[in-house]
C-alpha positions in Angstrom: 0.1 -0.1 0.0 1.3 3.4 -0.9 0.8 6.7 1.0 -0.7 8.7 -2.0 -3.4 7.5 -4.2 -5.0 8.9 -7.3 -7.7 11.8 -6.7 -6.1 12.4 -3.1 -5.8 16.4 -2.4 -2.1 17.2 -1.7 -0.1 20.2 -0.8 3.6 21.0 -2.1 5.9 21.3 0.9 9.0 22.3 -1.0 10.3 23.7 -4.3 9.1 26.5 -6.6 5.3 25.7 -6.1 5.5 25.5 -2.3 2.2 26.0 -0.6 0.2 25.2 -3.6 -2.4 22.4 -3.6 -4.1 20.0 -6.2 -5.2 16.7 -7.0 -3.2 13.7 -7.6 -3.3 12.7 -11.3 -0.9 9.8 -11.4 1.3 7.8 -8.9 4.6 6.2 -9.7 5.7 4.3 -6.7 8.9 2.9 -8.6 10.3 6.2 -8.9 8.7 7.8 -5.9 7.0 10.7 -7.7 3.6 12.0 -8.1 1.9 14.0 -10.8 -0.3 16.7 -9.4 -2.8 18.8 -11.4 -1.7 22.3 -12.2 1.6 22.1 -10.1 5.2 21.9 -11.4 4.4 23.3 -15.0 7.0 23.5 -17.6 7.1 24.8 -21.2 8.1 22.5 -24.1 8.7 24.1 -27.5 7.6 22.1 -30.4 9.3 23.0 -33.9 7.0 23.1 -37.1 6.7 20.1 -39.2 5.3 20.3 -42.6 1.9 22.1 -42.4 1.7 22.0 -38.6 2.9 25.3 -37.0 5.4 25.4 -34.2 3.7 25.6 -30.8 4.6 25.9 -27.0 3.0 23.4 -24.6 2.5 23.6 -20.9 3.2 20.3 -19.3 3.0 19.1 -15.7 6.2 17.2 -14.4 5.9 14.7 -11.4 7.2 15.7 -8.0 9.0 13.6 -5.5 7.0 12.2 -2.7 9.2 13.9 -0.3 8.0 17.3 -1.3 4.3 16.6 -0.8 1.9 16.2 2.1 -1.6 14.7 1.9 -4.4 17.0 3.1 -6.6 15.0 5.4 -10.2 15.1 4.4 -11.3 15.2 8.0 -9.2 18.2 9.5 -8.5 19.7 6.1 -4.7 20.2 7.1 -1.5 18.9 5.4 -0.4 15.8 7.3 2.0 12.9 7.2 0.2 9.4 6.5 0.4 6.5 8.7 -1.0 3.1 8.5 -3.2 0.9 10.8 -2.6 -2.8 10.3 -4.7 -3.9 13.2 -7.8 -3.9 10.9 -8.4 -5.8 7.5 -7.8 -4.5 5.1 -4.8 -2.2 6.2 -5.9 1.5 6.0 -4.2 4.9 5.8 -4.4 7.1 9.1 -4.0 10.9 9.5 -1.1 11.7 11.8 -2.9 14.8 13.3 -6.5 13.7 13.9 -5.9 9.9 13.8 -9.0 9.5 11.3 -9.1 7.0 8.9 -8.4 8.4 5.4 -10.8 7.0 2.7 -9.2 4.3 0.6 -11.7 4.3 -2.1 -10.6 6.1 -5.4 -13.3 7.5 -7.8 -12.7 8.0 -11.3 
């Protein structure tokens, strides 16, 4: 089980977007990186090809997990995530208010 899931609300704790929050779009546990909506945006320049004109795209890049804190749905504060293995299945728990964080993801 990973600390972050798709559709979680998170806040950036370090870097150029510190203090901004957004929804998790993609989680890559192998690289320990998370793609957050509207955060860590970069410009990519595309050359003209044939009849298509050149363009500048704005693309989000993934952030390291160490620079992100989950916003608890219960207390609405950025918090660390813990786990409670005494119940089946194992659930995520907020370190501030000790409430269970909803584990279902909706798409």
